[in-house]
MARVOSE-121629 format. One line per field, with one value per atom (N, C-alpha, C): residue number from 1; residue in one letter; atom name; x, y, z. Coordinates in Angstrom, 1 decimal, padded with zeros to 4 digits. Layout:
k [NUM | ...]
r [A | ...]
a [CA | ...]
east [X | ...]
north [Y | ...]
up [Z | ...]
***
This chain:
k [1 | 1 | 1 | 2 | 2 | 2 | 3 | 3 | 3 | 4 | 4 | 4 | 5 | 5 | 5 | 6 | 6 | 6 | 7 | 7 | 7 | 8 | 8 | 8 | 9 | 9 | 9 | 10 | 10 | 10 | 11 | 11 | 11 | 12 | 12 | 12 | 13 | 13 | 13 | 14 | 14 | 14 | 15 | 15 | 15 | 16 | 16 | 16 | 17 | 17 | 17 | 18 | 18 | 18 | 19 | 19 | 19 | 20 | 20 | 20 | 21 | 21 | 21 | 22 | 22 | 22 | 23 | 23 | 23 | 24 | 24 | 24 | 25 | 25 | 25 | 26 | 26 | 26 | 27 | 27 | 27 | 28 | 28 | 28 | 29 | 29 | 29 | 30 | 30 | 30 | 31 | 31 | 31 | 32 | 32 | 32 | 33 | 33 | 33 | 34 | 34 | 34 | 35 | 35 | 35 | 36 | 36 | 36 | 37 | 37 | 37 | 38 | 38 | 38 | 39 | 39 | 39 | 40 | 40 | 40 | 41 | 41 | 41 | 42 | 42 | 42 | 43 | 43 | 43 | 44 | 44 | 44 | 45 | 45 | 45 | 46 | 46 | 46 | 47 | 47 | 47 | 48 | 48 | 48 | 49 | 49 | 49 | 50 | 50 | 50 | 51 | 51 | 51 | 52 | 52 | 52 | 53 | 53 | 53 | 54 | 54 | 54 | 55 | 55 | 55 | 56 | 56 | 56 | 57 | 57 | 57 | 58 | 58 | 58 | 59 | 59 | 59 | 60 | 60 | 60 | 61 | 61 | 61 | 62 | 62 | 62 | 63 | 63 | 63 | 64 | 64 | 64 | 65 | 65 | 65 | 66 | 66 | 66 | 67 | 67 | 67 | 68 | 68 | 68 | 69 | 69 | 69 | 70 | 70 | 70 | 71 | 71 | 71 | 72 | 72 | 72 | 73 | 73 | 73 | 74 | 74 | 74 | 75 | 75 | 75 | 76 | 76 | 76 | 77 | 77 | 77 | 78 | 78 | 78 | 79 | 79 | 79 | 80 | 80 | 80 | 81 | 81 | 81 | 82 | 82 | 82 | 83 | 83 | 83 | 84 | 84 | 84 | 85 | 85 | 85 | 86 | 86 | 86 | 87 | 87 | 87 | 88 | 88 | 88 | 89 | 89 | 89 | 90 | 90 | 90 | 91 | 91 | 91 | 92 | 92 | 92 | 93 | 93 | 93 | 94 | 94 | 94 | 95 | 95 | 95 | 96 | 96 | 96 | 97 | 97 | 97 | 98 | 98 | 98 | 99 | 99 | 99 | 100 | 100 | 100 | 101 | 101 | 101 | 102 | 102 | 102 | 103 | 103 | 103 | 104 | 104 | 104 | 105 | 105 | 105]
r [X | X | X | X | X | X | X | X | X | X | X | X | X | X | X | X | X | X | X | X | X | X | X | X | X | X | X | X | X | X | X | X | X | X | X | X | X | X | X | X | X | X | X | X | X | X | X | X | X | X | X | X | X | X | X | X | X | X | X | X | X | X | X | X | X | X | X | X | X | X | X | X | X | X | X | X | X | X | X | X | X | X | X | X | X | X | X | X | X | X | X | X | X | X | X | X | X | X | X | X | X | X | X | X | X | X | X | X | X | X | X | X | X | X | X | X | X | X | X | X | X | X | X | X | X | X | X | X | X | X | X | X | X | X | X | X | X | X | X | X | X | X | X | X | X | X | X | X | X | X | X | X | X | X | X | X | X | X | X | X | X | X | X | X | X | X | X | X | X | X | X | X | X | X | X | X | X | X | X | X | X | X | X | X | X | X | X | X | X | X | X | X | X | X | X | X | X | X | X | X | X | X | X | X | X | X | X | X | X | X | X | X | X | X | X | X | X | X | X | X | X | X | X | X | X | X | X | X | X | X | X | X | X | X | X | X | X | X | X | X | X | X | X | X | X | X | X | X | X | X | X | X | X | X | X | X | X | X | X | X | X | X | X | X | X | X | X | X | X | X | X | X | X | X | X | X | X | X | X | X | X | X | X | X | X | X | X | X | X | X | X | X | X | X | X | X | X | X | X | X | X | X | X | X | X | X | X | X | X | X | X | X | X | X | X]
a [N | CA | C | N | CA | C | N | CA | C | N | CA | C | N | CA | C | N | CA | C | N | CA | C | N | CA | C | N | CA | C | N | CA | C | N | CA | C | N | CA | C | N | CA | C | N | CA | C | N | CA | C | N | CA | C | N | CA | C | N | CA | C | N | CA | C | N | CA | C | N | CA | C | N | CA | C | N | CA | C | N | CA | C | N | CA | C | N | CA | C | N | CA | C | N | CA | C | N | CA | C | N | CA | C | N | CA | C | N | CA | C | N | CA | C | N | CA | C | N | CA | C | N | CA | C | N | CA | C | N | CA | C | N | CA | C | N | CA | C | N | CA | C | N | CA | C | N | CA | C | N | CA | C | N | CA | C | N | CA | C | N | CA | C | N | CA | C | N | CA | C | N | CA | C | N | CA | C | N | CA | C | N | CA | C | N | CA | C | N | CA | C | N | CA | C | N | CA | C | N | CA | C | N | CA | C | N | CA | C | N | CA | C | N | CA | C | N | CA | C | N | CA | C | N | CA | C | N | CA | C | N | CA | C | N | CA | C | N | CA | C | N | CA | C | N | CA | C | N | CA | C | N | CA | C | N | CA | C | N | CA | C | N | CA | C | N | CA | C | N | CA | C | N | CA | C | N | CA | C | N | CA | C | N | CA | C | N | CA | C | N | CA | C | N | CA | C | N | CA | C | N | CA | C | N | CA | C | N | CA | C | N | CA | C | N | CA | C | N | CA | C | N | CA | C | N | CA | C | N | CA | C | N | CA | C | N | CA | C | N | CA | C | N | CA | C | N | CA | C | N | CA | C | N | CA | C | N | CA | C | N | CA | C | N | CA | C]
east [-042.2 | -042.3 | -041.4 | -041.8 | -041.1 | -040.3 | -039.1 | -038.4 | -039.0 | -038.4 | -038.8 | -038.5 | -039.6 | -039.4 | -038.1 | -037.7 | -036.5 | -036.7 | -038.0 | -038.0 | -037.9 | -038.4 | -038.2 | -036.6 | -035.9 | -034.2 | -033.7 | -034.3 | -033.7 | -033.6 | -034.7 | -034.9 | -033.7 | -033.1 | -031.8 | -030.7 | -030.8 | -029.7 | -030.0 | -031.3 | -031.6 | -031.6 | -031.7 | -031.4 | -030.0 | -029.3 | -027.8 | -027.5 | -027.8 | -027.5 | -027.7 | -029.0 | -029.4 | -028.5 | -027.9 | -027.1 | -026.0 | -025.3 | -024.0 | -024.3 | -025.1 | -025.5 | -025.5 | -026.1 | -026.2 | -024.7 | -024.0 | -022.5 | -021.6 | -021.7 | -021.2 | -021.6 | -022.7 | -023.0 | -022.5 | -022.3 | -021.8 | -020.4 | -019.8 | -018.1 | -017.8 | -018.9 | -018.8 | -018.1 | -018.4 | -017.7 | -018.7 | -019.1 | -019.8 | -019.8 | -018.9 | -018.6 | -019.2 | -018.8 | -019.2 | -020.8 | -021.3 | -022.7 | -023.3 | -022.8 | -023.6 | -023.6 | -022.4 | -022.4 | -023.3 | -023.4 | -024.3 | -025.6 | -026.1 | -027.3 | -027.9 | -027.0 | -027.1 | -027.4 | -026.6 | -026.7 | -028.2 | -028.4 | -029.9 | -030.8 | -030.9 | -032.0 | -032.2 | -031.1 | -031.2 | -031.9 | -031.4 | -031.8 | -033.4 | -033.8 | -035.1 | -036.1 | -035.5 | -036.1 | -036.6 | -035.6 | -035.6 | -036.8 | -037.1 | -037.8 | -039.1 | -039.5 | -040.9 | -041.5 | -042.7 | -043.3 | -044.6 | -044.8 | -045.7 | -045.0 | -046.0 | -045.7 | -045.1 | -045.1 | -044.7 | -045.7 | -045.7 | -046.6 | -046.7 | -047.6 | -048.0 | -046.9 | -046.1 | -045.1 | -043.9 | -043.7 | -042.6 | -042.8 | -044.1 | -044.5 | -044.3 | -044.7 | -044.4 | -042.9 | -042.0 | -040.6 | -040.0 | -040.6 | -040.4 | -040.9 | -042.0 | -042.7 | -041.6 | -041.1 | -040.2 | -038.8 | -038.3 | -037.1 | -037.3 | -038.4 | -038.6 | -038.6 | -039.4 | -039.5 | -037.9 | -037.2 | -035.9 | -034.9 | -035.0 | -034.3 | -034.7 | -036.2 | -036.5 | -036.0 | -035.8 | -035.2 | -033.7 | -033.0 | -031.5 | -031.3 | -032.3 | -032.0 | -032.5 | -033.3 | -033.5 | -032.4 | -031.7 | -030.4 | -029.6 | -029.4 | -028.4 | -028.5 | -029.7 | -030.2 | -029.9 | -029.8 | -029.7 | -028.1 | -027.3 | -026.0 | -025.5 | -025.8 | -025.8 | -026.0 | -027.3 | -027.6 | -026.6 | -026.2 | -025.4 | -023.8 | -023.4 | -022.3 | -022.3 | -023.4 | -023.6 | -023.4 | -024.1 | -024.2 | -022.6 | -022.2 | -020.7 | -019.7 | -020.0 | -019.3 | -019.6 | -020.7 | -021.2 | -020.8 | -020.5 | -020.1 | -018.7 | -017.7 | -016.5 | -016.4 | -017.3 | -017.1 | -017.2 | -018.4 | -018.2 | -017.0 | -016.4 | -015.2 | -014.1 | -014.1 | -013.1 | -013.4 | -014.4 | -015.0 | -014.6 | -014.9 | -014.6 | -013.3 | -012.4 | -010.9 | -010.5 | -011.0 | -010.6 | -011.0 | -012.1 | -012.3 | -011.5 | -011.3 | -010.5 | -009.0 | -008.4 | -007.1 | -007.3 | -008.1 | -008.4 | -008.5 | -009.1 | -009.6 | -008.1 | -007.3 | -006.1 | -004.8 | -005.0 | -004.0 | -004.3 | -005.4 | -005.9 | -005.8 | -005.5 | -005.4 | -003.7]
north [-027.5 | -028.4 | -029.5 | -030.5 | -031.8 | -031.9 | -032.5 | -032.9 | -034.1 | -034.6 | -036.1 | -037.0 | -038.2 | -039.1 | -039.9 | -040.7 | -041.8 | -042.6 | -043.1 | -044.0 | -043.3 | -042.0 | -041.1 | -040.9 | -040.6 | -040.3 | -041.7 | -042.9 | -044.0 | -044.5 | -044.0 | -044.0 | -043.8 | -042.6 | -042.5 | -043.6 | -044.0 | -044.9 | -046.4 | -046.8 | -047.8 | -047.8 | -046.7 | -046.5 | -046.6 | -046.1 | -046.2 | -047.6 | -048.2 | -049.7 | -050.8 | -050.2 | -051.0 | -050.7 | -049.7 | -049.0 | -049.7 | -049.7 | -050.4 | -051.8 | -052.6 | -054.0 | -054.4 | -053.3 | -053.5 | -053.3 | -052.4 | -052.1 | -053.3 | -054.0 | -054.9 | -056.3 | -056.4 | -057.2 | -057.1 | -055.9 | -055.5 | -055.8 | -055.7 | -056.1 | -057.4 | -058.3 | -059.8 | -059.7 | -058.8 | -058.7 | -059.4 | -060.8 | -061.3 | -061.4 | -061.2 | -061.0 | -059.6 | -058.7 | -057.5 | -057.3 | -057.8 | -057.9 | -058.5 | -059.7 | -060.2 | -059.4 | -058.8 | -057.8 | -056.6 | -056.0 | -055.1 | -055.4 | -056.3 | -057.2 | -057.6 | -057.9 | -058.1 | -056.9 | -055.9 | -054.6 | -053.9 | -054.0 | -053.7 | -054.4 | -055.7 | -056.4 | -056.2 | -055.7 | -055.3 | -053.8 | -053.0 | -051.6 | -051.7 | -052.5 | -052.5 | -053.2 | -054.2 | -054.8 | -054.0 | -053.0 | -052.0 | -050.7 | -050.6 | -049.7 | -049.4 | -048.4 | -048.4 | -047.7 | -048.2 | -047.7 | -046.7 | -046.5 | -045.5 | -044.0 | -043.3 | -041.9 | -041.7 | -042.5 | -042.3 | -041.9 | -040.8 | -040.3 | -041.2 | -041.2 | -041.9 | -042.0 | -040.7 | -040.7 | -041.5 | -041.6 | -042.3 | -044.0 | -043.9 | -045.4 | -046.0 | -045.1 | -045.9 | -045.7 | -045.0 | -045.1 | -046.5 | -046.9 | -048.2 | -049.3 | -049.3 | -050.1 | -050.4 | -049.3 | -049.3 | -049.8 | -049.6 | -050.2 | -051.8 | -052.2 | -053.6 | -054.5 | -053.6 | -054.2 | -054.4 | -053.2 | -053.2 | -054.1 | -054.5 | -055.3 | -056.6 | -057.1 | -058.1 | -058.6 | -057.5 | -057.6 | -057.8 | -057.3 | -057.5 | -059.1 | -059.6 | -060.8 | -061.8 | -061.4 | -062.2 | -062.3 | -061.4 | -061.1 | -061.9 | -061.8 | -062.9 | -064.2 | -064.5 | -066.1 | -066.4 | -065.5 | -065.6 | -065.9 | -065.1 | -065.0 | -066.6 | -066.7 | -068.1 | -069.4 | -069.3 | -070.4 | -070.6 | -069.5 | -069.4 | -069.9 | -069.5 | -070.1 | -071.8 | -072.1 | -073.4 | -074.3 | -073.8 | -074.4 | -074.4 | -073.2 | -073.3 | -074.3 | -074.6 | -075.5 | -077.0 | -077.0 | -078.4 | -078.9 | -077.7 | -077.9 | -078.2 | -077.6 | -078.0 | -079.3 | -079.7 | -081.1 | -082.3 | -081.8 | -082.7 | -082.8 | -081.7 | -081.7 | -082.3 | -082.4 | -083.2 | -084.5 | -084.8 | -086.6 | -086.9 | -086.2 | -086.4 | -086.7 | -085.6 | -085.8 | -086.9 | -087.2 | -088.5 | -089.8 | -089.7 | -090.8 | -091.0 | -090.0 | -090.0 | -090.6 | -090.1 | -090.4 | -092.0 | -092.6 | -093.7 | -094.8 | -094.4 | -095.0 | -095.1 | -093.9 | -093.8 | -094.8 | -095.0 | -095.9 | -097.2 | -097.5 | -099.0 | -099.5 | -098.7 | -099.0 | -099.3]
up [-041.0 | -042.2 | -042.2 | -042.5 | -042.4 | -043.5 | -043.5 | -044.7 | -045.2 | -046.4 | -047.0 | -046.1 | -046.3 | -045.4 | -045.7 | -044.6 | -044.8 | -046.1 | -046.1 | -047.5 | -048.7 | -048.8 | -050.1 | -050.1 | -049.0 | -049.2 | -049.6 | -049.4 | -049.6 | -051.2 | -052.1 | -053.3 | -054.3 | -054.2 | -054.9 | -054.7 | -053.1 | -053.1 | -053.6 | -053.8 | -054.5 | -055.9 | -056.1 | -058.0 | -058.2 | -057.5 | -057.6 | -057.6 | -056.3 | -056.1 | -057.5 | -058.1 | -059.2 | -060.4 | -060.4 | -061.4 | -061.4 | -060.2 | -060.0 | -060.1 | -059.8 | -060.1 | -061.6 | -062.4 | -063.9 | -064.5 | -063.9 | -064.3 | -064.0 | -063.0 | -062.3 | -063.6 | -063.9 | -064.9 | -066.1 | -066.6 | -068.0 | -067.8 | -066.7 | -066.7 | -066.3 | -066.2 | -065.9 | -064.4 | -063.7 | -062.3 | -061.3 | -061.3 | -060.6 | -059.1 | -058.5 | -057.1 | -056.6 | -057.5 | -057.3 | -057.3 | -058.6 | -058.7 | -057.5 | -057.1 | -055.7 | -054.6 | -054.2 | -053.2 | -053.2 | -054.5 | -054.6 | -054.5 | -055.1 | -055.1 | -053.6 | -052.6 | -051.4 | -050.9 | -051.0 | -050.1 | -050.6 | -052.1 | -052.6 | -051.9 | -051.8 | -051.0 | -049.7 | -049.0 | -047.5 | -047.3 | -048.4 | -048.6 | -048.8 | -049.9 | -050.5 | -049.1 | -048.6 | -047.4 | -046.2 | -045.9 | -044.8 | -045.3 | -046.5 | -046.9 | -046.3 | -045.8 | -045.3 | -046.2 | -046.9 | -047.7 | -047.1 | -046.1 | -045.4 | -045.6 | -045.7 | -046.1 | -047.5 | -048.3 | -049.8 | -050.4 | -051.2 | -052.3 | -053.5 | -054.2 | -055.2 | -056.3 | -056.5 | -057.5 | -057.1 | -055.4 | -055.1 | -054.9 | -054.7 | -054.8 | -056.2 | -057.3 | -058.6 | -059.1 | -058.5 | -058.5 | -057.8 | -056.5 | -056.1 | -057.2 | -057.8 | -058.5 | -059.5 | -060.1 | -061.4 | -060.9 | -059.7 | -059.1 | -059.2 | -058.5 | -058.3 | -059.7 | -060.6 | -062.0 | -062.5 | -062.5 | -062.8 | -062.3 | -061.1 | -060.0 | -061.1 | -061.2 | -061.7 | -063.0 | -064.0 | -065.2 | -064.9 | -064.2 | -064.0 | -063.9 | -062.5 | -061.9 | -063.4 | -064.4 | -065.2 | -066.4 | -066.4 | -067.2 | -066.7 | -065.4 | -064.7 | -064.9 | -064.7 | -064.9 | -066.2 | -067.2 | -068.5 | -069.0 | -068.2 | -068.3 | -067.6 | -066.4 | -065.9 | -066.7 | -067.6 | -068.3 | -069.6 | -069.9 | -070.9 | -070.6 | -069.3 | -068.9 | -068.5 | -068.3 | -067.8 | -069.3 | -070.4 | -071.8 | -072.3 | -072.1 | -072.5 | -071.6 | -070.3 | -069.7 | -070.2 | -070.3 | -071.0 | -072.1 | -073.2 | -074.6 | -074.1 | -073.1 | -073.0 | -072.3 | -071.5 | -071.2 | -072.2 | -073.0 | -074.5 | -075.2 | -075.5 | -076.3 | -075.7 | -074.2 | -073.6 | -073.6 | -073.6 | -073.6 | -074.8 | -075.9 | -077.4 | -077.6 | -077.0 | -077.4 | -076.8 | -075.4 | -074.6 | -075.5 | -076.0 | -076.6 | -078.1 | -078.5 | -079.8 | -079.4 | -078.3 | -078.0 | -077.4 | -076.9 | -076.6 | -077.7 | -078.6 | -080.0 | -080.7 | -080.8 | -081.4 | -080.5 | -079.4 | -078.7 | -078.8 | -079.2 | -079.6 | -080.9 | -081.9 | -083.2 | -083.6]
***
């Protein structure tokens, strides 16, 4: 009797990596999120889908969907940070303009 395929054994690792990625995003630990995502991508790329049954293939599809949702979340966080930085730059320009106008008065 053969044991589970290497791909089937990799599914819990892939799930754990996605959970670690989500946790890093929750903690705003972006360097850790990036490292976990790199490891997850490498694990997912190495996954051989041959020999997986329908239930295992469904788990892989769910993993890919969860990964895409987390990447969208990461993109939203990036966009929010960019907007925050732009507001900060606008505030600095306004303060500089105010100080310039005040010095001319």
